[in-house]
N, C-alpha and C positions, 0 to 999 in steps of 0.2 A: 348807123343802122347795123352795119357789119360787125361793129364792136359789140353791140348789144346781143346780137345773135351768137357771137363767139362766147361771150360771158354766159349766156344761157346754156349753150352746149357744154361748156366746162362745168357749170354747176350741176347739170343733169348727170354728166359723167361721174362727177365726184359723189353724187348721191347713190348712183348704181354701185360704184366701187365701195362705198361705205357699207352698203347692204351686203355685198359679197364678203367684205372683211368681217362684219358682224356674224354672218353665217359661218364662216370658216372658224372664227373664235368659238362659237357655240359648239360646232362639231368637235373641235379640239378638246373643249372642256368635257363633253360627253365621252369621248374616247379615253380621257384621263380617268374619269370616274369609273368607267368600265374596267380599265386596266387595274385600278386600285382594288376593285372588287375581286378580280381574278387573282391579284397578288395576295389578298387576304385569305383566299381559299386554296391557293396553290399548294400549300404545305399541309392541307387537310386530306383525310382519307375518307372514301365513300364506304358506307356500310349499311346493313339492314338490321333493324332491331328484332332480335329473336325472343328475348326474355327480359323482363324488368323485375328486379328485386329491390323495391324501395326501402324495405326495412334494413337490408344489408348494405344499401348504397352501391349496388352492382348492376351491371348491364351486360347482357350477352349479345354480341354482335357477330354477324357474318360479314367479314370485311375484306376489302382489297388489300394489296400490299401496303404496309405501313413503312414508308421510306426512311423516316428518321429513326426507326427501331430496327431497320433491316429485317422486317418480318414478312413472310409470304402470306398470301391470302389464306384465311381459315375462319373458323367460328370459335370464339373464345369469350371468356368473362373478363370484364374490366371493372376496376373500382372507379368511383367518381370523385373528382375534386370537390364537387358541391352537389348534394342530393337534389337541390332545386332544379338542376339540369333535367330531371326527369319530368318536370311539370308539363312540358309541351310536347312530349313524345309518347308514342304507344307502339305496341308490338306490330311489326309489319312496316313501320315507317322507314323510308330511305333517308339517311342522314349523312352529313359531313362531320367529321370529328378530328380532334387533335389528341394524341395520346403520348405520354412520356413514361419512362421508367422511374419510379420514385421509391427508394428504399427496397428494391426488389419486387415492387408491385407495379403492374401496368395500370396507369391512371389516366382517365379521360379528363382533359383540362378545358375543353371547349366543344360545344355541340352546336351545329346549325341544323335545325330540324327541317324535315320535309323537302328534300332535294327535288326540285321540279324537273331538272334536266337529266337526272340519273337514268331514267328509262331510255333516253335517246342514244346512249352509248352503244 
C-alpha cells in the first residue's frame, strides 16, 4: 500500500512539474518572438507622414534621428525604393521606416505603417 501511494505521489509530482516545464517553455518562446520583433524594428526610425507624392514616388516625413545616416530629427523628402509602399499609408500616419543613401539620394527601403506605440513615448 505504501508503495502504491509513493508511486501515485511521484506520478502527480511529475505531472505538475511537466506542466511547469511546458509553461516555462511557452513563456520562453513568447519572449523570443517578442525579442525578434524588437530586433526587426530596432534599426528603424519613427516618423510622421506629412506629404505623399505618388506620381514622383516621394514621401515627406517629420522624423526622429536616423542613426544609420547620422541625421538629426527634421522634416524632409525621401525617395521610395518601391512606390507600392505608399498603398497602406496616408498623411498623418505614424510609421517606422528604414532609409539609406543611394547614389546621393535618401531612399526609404522599408515602411511599417501605423505605429501603435508611437504616442506612448
